[in-house]
C-alpha positions as CSV (number, residue, x, y, z in Angstrom):
1,X,0.0,0.0,0.0
2,X,1.2,3.6,-0.9
3,X,2.4,5.7,2.0
4,X,0.4,8.8,2.7
5,X,1.3,12.3,3.7
6,X,-0.2,15.7,4.4
7,X,0.4,19.1,2.7
8,X,0.2,22.5,4.4
9,X,0.2,25.5,2.2
10,X,0.9,28.9,3.9
11,X,-0.8,32.1,2.5
12,X,0.8,34.8,4.8
13,X,-1.7,37.6,3.9
14,X,-4.6,39.0,5.8
15,X,-6.7,42.2,5.6
16,X,-5.4,43.2,8.9
17,X,-3.2,41.4,11.4
18,X,-5.0,40.4,14.7
19,X,-3.5,41.8,17.8
20,X,-2.8,38.4,19.3
21,X,-1.3,36.8,16.2
22,X,2.4,35.6,16.1
23,X,2.1,33.7,12.8
24,X,4.3,34.9,9.9
25,X,1.6,37.0,8.3
26,X,1.1,40.4,6.8
27,X,-1.8,43.0,6.5
28,X,-2.0,45.4,3.6
29,X,0.4,43.6,1.2
30,X,-1.8,43.2,-1.9
31,X,1.1,44.2,-4.2
32,X,3.0,41.1,-3.1
33,X,0.2,38.6,-3.9
34,X,1.3,37.8,-7.4
35,X,5.0,37.6,-6.8
36,X,4.3,35.3,-3.8
37,X,1.9,32.9,-5.7
38,X,4.4,32.6,-8.5
39,X,7.2,31.7,-6.1
40,X,4.9,29.3,-4.3
41,X,4.0,27.5,-7.6
42,X,7.6,26.9,-8.3
43,X,8.2,25.6,-4.7
44,X,5.3,23.2,-5.2
45,X,6.8,22.0,-8.5
46,X,10.2,21.4,-6.8
47,X,8.8,19.7,-3.7
48,X,6.7,17.3,-5.8
49,X,9.9,15.6,-7.0
50,X,10.7,14.3,-3.4
51,X,7.3,12.8,-3.2
52,X,7.1,10.1,-5.8
53,X,5.6,6.8,-4.2
54,X,3.5,9.0,-1.7
55,X,-0.1,9.9,-1.9
56,X,-1.5,13.2,-0.2
57,X,-4.3,12.3,2.1
58,X,-5.0,15.9,3.3
59,X,-4.2,19.4,2.3
60,X,-4.6,22.5,4.5
61,X,-4.4,26.0,3.2
62,X,-3.8,28.2,6.3
63,X,-2.5,31.7,7.1
64,X,-3.0,34.5,7.3
65,X,-6.2,34.4,5.6
66,X,-5.9,32.4,2.3
67,X,-9.3,33.6,1.0
68,X,-7.9,37.2,0.6
69,X,-6.3,35.8,-2.7
70,X,-8.3,36.0,-5.7
71,X,-10.3,32.9,-7.0
72,X,-7.8,32.8,-9.9
73,X,-4.7,32.6,-7.7
74,X,-6.2,30.0,-5.5
75,X,-7.2,28.0,-8.6
76,X,-3.7,28.3,-9.9
77,X,-2.2,26.8,-6.7
78,X,-4.7,24.0,-6.5
79,X,-4.1,23.2,-10.1
80,X,-0.3,23.1,-9.6
81,X,-0.7,20.8,-6.5
82,X,-2.9,18.3,-8.4
83,X,-0.6,18.3,-11.4
84,X,2.5,17.6,-9.3
85,X,1.3,15.5,-6.3
86,X,-0.6,12.3,-6.3
87,X,-3.7,13.6,-4.3
88,X,-6.2,10.9,-3.1
89,X,-9.7,11.1,-4.5
90,X,-11.2,11.3,-1.0
91,X,-8.5,13.6,0.4
92,X,-9.6,16.1,3.0
93,X,-8.8,19.6,1.5
94,X,-9.4,22.5,3.9
95,X,-9.0,26.3,3.4
96,X,-9.2,28.9,6.3
97,X,-11.7,31.5,5.4
98,X,-12.1,34.3,7.9
99,X,-15.4,36.1,8.0
100,X,-15.5,39.1,5.6
101,X,-13.6,37.3,2.9
102,X,-16.1,34.8,1.5
103,X,-19.3,35.3,-0.4
104,X,-21.5,32.7,-2.0
105,X,-19.7,33.0,-5.4
106,X,-16.3,32.6,-4.0
107,X,-17.6,29.7,-1.9
108,X,-18.9,28.0,-5.0
109,X,-15.5,28.6,-6.8
110,X,-13.6,27.1,-3.9
111,X,-15.8,24.0,-3.9
112,X,-15.2,23.7,-7.8
113,X,-11.5,23.8,-7.2
114,X,-11.7,20.8,-4.9
115,X,-11.9,22.3,-1.4
116,X,-14.3,20.3,0.7
117,X,-13.7,21.7,4.2
118,X,-13.8,25.2,5.5
119,X,-12.2,26.5,8.7
120,X,-13.6,29.8,9.9
121,X,-11.9,31.9,12.7
122,X,-14.8,33.3,14.6
123,X,-13.2,33.4,18.1
124,X,-16.1,34.9,20.0
125,X,-19.8,35.8,19.6
126,X,-19.6,39.3,21.2
127,X,-18.6,42.2,18.9
128,X,-16.9,44.0,21.9
129,X,-14.5,41.0,22.3
130,X,-13.9,40.8,18.5
131,X,-12.9,44.4,18.6
132,X,-10.6,43.7,21.5
133,X,-8.9,41.0,19.5
134,X,-8.5,43.3,16.5
135,X,-10.7,41.1,14.3
136,X,-11.9,42.7,11.2
137,X,-15.4,41.0,11.2
138,X,-18.6,41.4,13.2
139,X,-20.6,38.4,14.4
140,X,-23.3,39.4,11.8
141,X,-20.8,39.1,9.0
142,X,-19.8,35.6,10.2
143,X,-23.3,34.5,10.2
144,X,-23.7,35.6,6.6
145,X,-20.6,34.1,5.6
146,X,-21.4,30.8,7.3
147,X,-24.8,30.8,5.4
148,X,-22.9,31.6,2.1
149,X,-20.6,28.6,2.7
150,X,-23.6,26.3,3.3
151,X,-25.3,27.5,0.2
152,X,-22.1,27.0,-1.8
153,X,-22.3,23.3,-0.8
154,X,-19.8,23.1,2.1
155,X,-21.0,20.2,4.3
156,X,-17.8,20.1,6.5
157,X,-17.1,23.4,8.4
158,X,-14.9,24.0,11.4
159,X,-15.3,27.0,13.7
160,X,-12.4,28.3,15.7
161,X,-13.2,29.7,19.1
162,X,-11.1,31.3,21.8
163,X,-11.7,31.5,25.5
164,X,-9.9,33.2,28.5
165,X,-10.0,36.5,26.6
166,X,-9.5,39.8,28.4
167,X,-12.9,41.1,29.8
168,X,-14.6,37.8,28.6
169,X,-17.1,36.6,31.2
170,X,-18.3,33.1,31.9
171,X,-21.7,34.2,30.5
172,X,-20.0,35.4,27.3
173,X,-18.5,32.0,26.8
174,X,-21.7,30.2,27.5
175,X,-23.4,32.4,25.0
176,X,-20.7,31.8,22.3
177,X,-21.0,28.1,22.6
178,X,-24.8,28.1,22.6
179,X,-25.0,30.4,19.5
180,X,-22.3,28.5,17.6
181,X,-23.8,25.1,18.2
182,X,-27.2,26.4,17.0
183,X,-25.4,27.1,13.7
184,X,-24.5,23.4,13.6
185,X,-20.9,23.3,12.2
186,X,-19.4,19.9,11.9
187,X,-16.3,20.7,14.0
188,X,-15.3,23.1,16.7
189,X,-11.8,24.1,17.9
190,X,-11.6,25.9,21.2
191,X,-8.3,27.3,22.3
192,X,-7.3,29.1,25.4
193,X,-5.7,32.6,24.6
194,X,-1.9,32.4,24.8
195,X,-0.1,35.8,25.1
196,X,2.9,35.6,22.6
197,X,5.9,37.8,23.0
198,X,6.2,40.3,20.1
199,X,2.5,40.8,19.6
200,X,0.6,44.1,20.4
201,X,-1.4,42.0,23.0
202,X,1.8,41.1,24.8
203,X,2.7,44.9,24.9
204,X,-0.7,45.7,26.3
205,X,-0.5,43.1,29.0
206,X,3.0,44.3,29.9
207,X,1.8,47.9,30.3
208,X,-1.2,46.8,32.3
209,X,-3.8,48.0,29.8
210,X,-5.2,44.4,29.5
211,X,-5.5,41.8,32.3
212,X,-5.5,38.0,32.1
213,X,-8.7,36.4,33.5
214,X,-7.0,33.9,35.7
215,X,-6.4,30.2,35.8
216,X,-9.7,29.3,37.6
217,X,-11.9,31.0,35.1
218,X,-9.9,29.6,32.2
219,X,-10.3,26.0,33.4
220,X,-14.0,26.6,34.3
221,X,-14.6,27.7,30.7
222,X,-12.7,24.8,29.3
223,X,-14.5,22.2,31.3
224,X,-17.9,23.7,30.5
225,X,-17.0,23.5,26.8
226,X,-16.2,19.8,27.1
227,X,-19.5,19.1,28.7
228,X,-21.7,21.4,26.6
229,X,-20.4,20.4,23.3
230,X,-20.3,16.6,24.3
231,X,-24.1,16.9,25.2
232,X,-24.6,18.3,21.7
233,X,-23.0,15.6,19.7
234,X,-19.5,17.1,19.5
235,X,-17.0,14.4,20.8
236,X,-13.8,15.7,22.2
237,X,-11.1,13.8,20.3
238,X,-8.1,16.0,21.1
239,X,-7.3,18.6,23.9
240,X,-8.8,21.6,21.9
241,X,-10.9,19.8,19.2
242,X,-14.4,18.6,19.0
243,X,-16.2,17.0,16.2
244,X,-19.4,15.3,15.0
245,X,-19.0,11.6,14.3
246,X,-16.7,11.1,11.2
247,X,-15.9,14.8,11.0
248,X,-12.5,14.7,12.9
249,X,-9.8,16.7,11.1
250,X,-7.7,14.3,9.2
251,X,-5.0,16.9,8.5
252,X,-4.6,17.6,12.2
253,X,-4.4,13.9,12.8
254,X,-1.4,13.7,10.4
255,X,0.5,16.1,13.0
256,X,-0.8,14.2,16.1
257,X,0.0,10.9,14.7
258,X,3.6,12.1,13.7
259,X,2.9,11.1,10.1
260,X,5.0,12.9,7.3
261,X,3.9,16.2,6.1
262,X,5.4,19.1,3.9
263,X,4.8,22.7,4.5
264,X,4.8,24.9,1.4
265,X,5.1,28.7,1.5
266,X,6.7,31.3,3.8
267,X,7.8,30.1,7.2
268,X,6.0,26.7,6.7
269,X,7.4,23.7,8.7
270,X,7.9,20.2,7.5
271,X,8.5,16.7,8.8
272,X,9.6,14.5,5.9
273,X,12.1,11.7,5.2
274,X,13.1,11.7,8.9
275,X,14.0,15.4,8.9
276,X,12.4,18.6,10.3
277,X,12.9,22.0,8.7
278,X,11.2,25.1,7.9
279,X,11.1,27.7,5.0
280,X,12.6,31.1,5.5
281,X,10.5,33.6,7.4
282,X,11.8,36.5,5.2
283,X,9.3,37.4,2.5
284,X,11.9,39.0,0.2
285,X,14.1,35.9,0.4
286,X,11.2,33.7,-0.2
287,X,10.1,35.5,-3.4
288,X,13.8,35.8,-4.5
289,X,14.3,32.0,-4.0
290,X,11.6,31.4,-6.6
291,X,11.1,27.9,-5.3
292,X,14.9,26.9,-5.0
293,X,14.7,24.6,-2.1
294,X,18.3,25.0,-1.1
295,X,17.7,28.8,-0.5
296,X,14.4,28.3,1.1
297,X,15.1,25.6,3.7
298,X,16.3,26.6,7.1
299,X,17.3,24.8,10.3
300,X,17.2,21.3,8.8
301,X,17.5,18.7,11.6
302,X,17.6,15.0,11.4
303,X,15.2,13.5,13.8
304,X,16.7,10.9,16.0
305,X,14.8,7.8,17.1
306,X,14.7,9.3,20.7
307,X,13.1,12.6,19.4
308,X,10.6,10.7,17.4
309,X,9.6,8.5,20.4
310,X,9.2,11.6,22.6
311,X,7.1,13.4,20.0
312,X,5.0,10.3,19.4
313,X,4.1,10.4,23.1
314,X,3.5,14.2,23.4
315,X,1.4,14.5,20.3
316,X,-0.4,11.2,20.7
317,X,-1.4,12.0,24.3
318,X,-3.1,15.2,22.9
319,X,-5.8,12.8,21.4
320,X,-8.4,11.5,23.8
321,X,-7.9,8.0,22.5
322,X,-4.3,8.4,23.7
323,X,-1.3,6.2,22.5
324,X,-1.4,2.6,21.7
325,X,1.2,0.0,22.7
326,X,0.7,-1.6,19.4
327,X,1.3,1.5,17.3
328,X,4.4,2.4,19.3
329,X,5.8,-1.2,18.8
330,X,5.0,-1.1,15.0
331,X,6.7,2.3,14.6
332,X,9.8,1.7,16.7
333,X,10.1,-2.0,17.2
334,X,10.3,-1.4,20.9
335,X,7.9,-2.0,23.9
336,X,6.3,1.2,25.1
337,X,5.7,-0.2,28.5
338,X,9.3,-1.0,28.9
339,X,10.7,2.2,27.5
340,X,8.3,4.4,29.6
341,X,7.7,2.2,32.4
342,X,8.5,4.6,35.2
343,X,6.5,7.7,33.6
344,X,3.5,5.5,32.9
345,X,3.3,3.9,36.3
346,X,3.9,7.3,38.1
347,X,1.2,9.0,36.1
348,X,-1.4,6.1,36.4
349,X,-0.8,6.3,40.2
350,X,-1.2,10.1,40.3
351,X,-4.4,9.9,38.3
352,X,-3.0,11.9,35.4
353,X,-3.1,8.9,32.9
354,X,-5.7,6.1,32.5
355,X,-5.4,2.8,30.9
356,X,-7.3,2.3,27.7
357,X,-8.1,-1.0,25.8
358,X,-4.7,-0.9,24.2
359,X,-2.6,1.8,25.7
360,X,-2.8,4.9,27.9
361,X,-4.5,8.4,27.7
362,X,-4.8,11.5,29.6
363,X,-7.4,11.8,32.4
364,X,-9.4,15.0,32.7
365,X,-6.9,16.1,35.4
366,X,-4.1,14.9,33.2
367,X,-5.4,17.3,30.5
368,X,-5.2,20.3,32.9
369,X,-1.6,19.3,33.8
370,X,-0.7,18.1,30.3
371,X,2.6,20.0,30.1
372,X,3.8,18.2,33.3
373,X,2.9,14.9,31.8
374,X,4.6,15.5,28.5
375,X,7.8,16.5,30.4
376,X,7.6,13.1,32.0
377,X,8.0,11.4,28.5
378,X,11.4,13.0,27.8
379,X,14.1,10.4,27.6
380,X,17.6,10.7,29.1
381,X,20.3,11.2,26.6
């Protein structure tokens, strides 16, 4: 059977950069779109040569906001990918489409190109919170755009939400979850706000203009989401992700199951042929390279067996099914119980891990203390 892989395509443009965002992305750079897309087409062409014998099971266009590109530009990129890579007929093909960048016509064009899943960054239901985050859309725009996507034929839509936002109350969060589930998307992601250094949010927190809401309210919001979404048919399958049956994100599972993937575009990360690397974060350099991989690639690191085993555990434990003894043994030809005997027995005893039918998974308390658990799976040199 042919091996599979994922593709991530980075479109680093947006109408305006959000105040909490630390991704390589730029607002107001319309003049660069054409040069960037041309350079990206060349990179796709060159990367495809390394991938003979592999089939692409998932493609994810992320950003930035990929839907700020014209229909023609997106169509060119999709054409090039399908021409160069062997894409499975039933591949999951997702595009991030922030509210305010998709009407019914664009939605229909995306469907025609082969996109079959949309991911919409809503974050909150209250317009005052959207304004605090520096989002360009209102909740009314999101409702219109969601409806446009449905009318264009999208039957698989993810909605991204954030909690623990400055000034967000528990009532705000309850309202957000209630209103979003009424709209009935197939998938919901819920992330706690992380204040990243180098963002306007970080500066505002440092100056005291914004205040964090506190760990207790953060955990209350998170546990409420698990219970509320579970009651409405959204099964939690990963720390921050909830889906209706059969609608789990296949692309995210590529990452969590440490399967190979290629990142295309500015600053995109890859794990392929036993190495990790990323493309340059410098826009001018990316465009100048014009797809020349030796210029694009930076920090290429050979992943050791030790590194891979650690990542297998960290990422696998993010999923509610946990990690399986059998998959570990198949992957590394080693016994997981033996390698991690001390960590597993300690965390089982402390109630941070639980036994499953064929392995171990985080308990509810283990999820709250997940970083502590992950650190326990670091192996000695």
